[in-house]
N, C-alpha and C positions, 0 to 999 in steps of 0.2 A: 575241722576240729575233731580230734580223736576222743574216744571215751576216756582214755588216761588223762589227757589234757583237761577235759571237762571235770573229771573227778578232782584233780589237783586244784583247779581254780575254785571249785565248789567248796573244798575243804578250807581254802584261804578265805573265801567269802563267809562261810559259817563261823570261822574263828574270829574274824575281824569286824563283822558288820556291827556288832553292838559294843565293841571296844573302841575307845577314843584314839584309834591309830590309823583310821581311814581304810575302809574295805576296798573302795574303788582304787585307791592308790596302790594297795598291796596286790590287787588283781592285775593292774597295769604292769607292775614290776614283775609279777609272776609270768605274765604273758610274754614279756620281753625276755626273761630268762629262758623260757621255753622256745624262744625263737619263732613265735607264732606270727602269722600274717595279720595285718590290720584290716580285716575284711568287715563287711557290713554285719555278717553273722556274729563275728567275735565281739563287735561293739554292742550288738543287741544282746548277746549272751551275758555280757558284763552287767547289763541292767536287769534283764529278765531273771537272772539267777537269784536276785534279791527276793523274789517272790517266795522261794522256799524258806528263806531266812525269816520273813515276816510271819509265816505260818507257825513258826516255833513260838513266837510271842503270843499268838492267839491261843495256842494249845496250853502254854504255861500259865497264861493269865485269863483263861476263858471265863472264870467266875467274875473277874473284874469287868470284862467286856459285856457280860450278860446281867450280872448282879452287882454293880458297883455299890460300895458301902454308902448308906444313907447319911447325908451330912445336913445338919440343921433340924430343928423341931418342926413337926407337921408336914414334912416332905414325904410324898409317896415314893414307892420304888420306881414307878414310871417317871416321875418328875426328876428323880436322881439320874436315871438312865439318859433322859433327854439332855440334862445338864452336862453329863459326862461327855457325850458325843458332840454337843455344841461347842465345848471347849476344844476338842480335838479338831473340829472343822475350822474354828477360828485360827488355831495354830497352824493348820495346813494351808490356809489361804495364801500367805506370802510366797511359799515355795511353789505353789501351783501357778501363781502369776509369773514368777521368774522362769519356771520351766516352759511356759507357753511362749513368753516373749523372747527368751534368750536360749532357747533349745539348741539352735545351731552353734552358738558360741560355746555352750557347754560341751557339745559333741566334739568341737574342734580342740578342746583342751584334753580330751581323753587320748591317751597314748603318749603324752609328754612326761617322760620319766624325770626330766629336770624340774618341771613344775611340782611334781609330787615330792621330790627330794627337798626342795626349798621349803614347801609348806609343812613337811614333816618336821624339819628342824625348827621353824618358827613356832609351830603349834606345840612342839615339845618343850621349848623354852617357856612358853606361856603356861603349860601344865605344871611346871615345877613350882609355880607360885599360886596356882588357882585355889588350893586348899587354904592358903593363908589369907588370900584376898576375899574369898567368899565362904567364910566358915559360918554356916547357918544350922549346924546339926543340933543346936540346942533350941531351935525354933521349928514350928510346924505351920508354916503359912500355907493357905489354900491356893490352888491354881485358879486365879480369877481370869476373866476374859482378857483383861489387859495383859496380865502376865503370860497367858497362853499366846497372845498375838506377838509379844516381844520374843518369846522363845522361838516361835515360827520365823520371825525375822532373822534371828541368829542362824537358823537352819539354812537360810539362803546363802550364807557364806560358803558352806560345804557344797552347795549345788553349783556354785560358780568356779570353785577352785579345787580340783582333785588333790587329795593329800591333806586337806584340813580336817576331815572326818565329820560326818553328819552327827554321829553320836557325841563327839566332843563339843561341837557347837551348841547342840540342844541342851546338853547337861550343863555346860558353862552358862548358857543363857538362862536356864532355870535357877542356878545358884546365884547368878547376878541379880535375878528377880527376887531373891530372898528365900528360895526353897532349900531344904536340906539336901545333902548328897543323895540320900535314898529316894526322896520324893522326886528330885530332878531326874535321877536315873530312870525311875519307873515311868515318868511322863515321857522321857525320851524314847523308851521302848514302845509305849502306846502310840506316840506320834509317828513312829517308823511305819506302822501299818498302813495308814492312808497315804503317806508320802511315797513309800516304795511301791505300793500297789498302783498309785497314780502314775509313777514313773514307768512301771512295766506296761501299763495300758497305753500310755502315750508312745512308747517305743514301738510296740506292736502296731499301733495305729499308723505311725509315721512310715513304717515299713510297707504296710498294706497300701497306704495312699500313694507311695512312690512306686507301686507296682512290684514290690519286693516280696510278695508272698512266697515265691519260689525259694527265697533265701532261707525261709523257715522250713519249707517242705522238702527241699532237695536233699539228696543223699539220706543220711540218718539224722539230720539236724533236729527234728522234733524229738526223737528218742534221746539225743544228746542233751537237749534242754530238760527233758524229764529226769534223766539220771542226775544231772547237775542240781536240779531243784531238790530232789530227794536227799542227796548228800548234804547240801547246804542246810536243809531243814534239820537233819539229825545232828550235825556238828554244832549248829547254832543253839540247839537245846542245851547242850553241855556248856557252851561258852557263856550263855546268859546266867546260868546258875553260878558259874565260877566268878563272873564279873560282879554280880551283886554282893557276894560274900567278900571278895577281895577289896572292892571299893569301900564298903562299909567299915572294914578293918584297917586298911592301909592308905586309902586315899588315891590320888592320881599321880603322884610323883614318879612312881616306877614306869608308868606309861609315858611320861614326859622324857625320861632318860632313854627309853626304848626308841621313841620317835627320833630323838637327836642322833643316836648311834646309827640307826638305819639310814636316815637322811644324809648324815655326814659321809657314810660309806658310799652311797650313790653319787654324791658330789665329787668324791675323790677318785672314783673309777676312771673318768676321762683323763685325769692327770697321769694315770698309770697306763694310758693307751687302750683302755677298755671302754668301748662304746656300747651302752645298753639301751636298745630301742627296739620297738616292734618293726617287723619287716613290712615295708609299704607295698 
């Protein structure tokens, strides 16, 4: 992987990680457009690059991670902090279980542009109606342990099928549980931190366990990973700020149409004699 390819993919990751359009799907499409080989390092890069994006959440919301607002009478700051992280852990558990048990299946789905295209269209159609089905903006329900677990269960859909979008699944899961768009979106950002950090650690561990340390250390791969993470971090900072403002004002319909258009184009390409896939 060249530095130019890494920067392009990192920009795509930073722009799409927290938007409900599927960052993994867009990276797979980008890699196919660039004609990249489907190597172990490229697969690892697609996952590890997300680490840079999650750092943007920590930087933007560092006060919430260190000093979450006290909820309820008589609670200490320490109790509130423990409560906040306990809910994140509960929400993270379903994805952790799925990642451990079905990791090989998830890896096998990476690289399939057709799967991405189909899920982009189906998810896009769903997003056209999500604001109407789950309109809770006049309510401020808390994120209970039960709601956190259900949101985490929704997140598993994105883990199994590239193109669905982790962000979309967790936000919709939050809204289905009665959270407002803003609260559901923020919790989706928070949940991204342990989820993507865990995915990064697992991918590195799997490579090391399989004797693939040289995959990360050969040539300039470590430097490529560093550059990619820095670019993803910087781009994600801007994308998060845009997303919060846009969703609060306009909702999700625009993202639904975007998904449908992109997915439809990808599905039509084979009919025009254009095959879009990564080089094996």
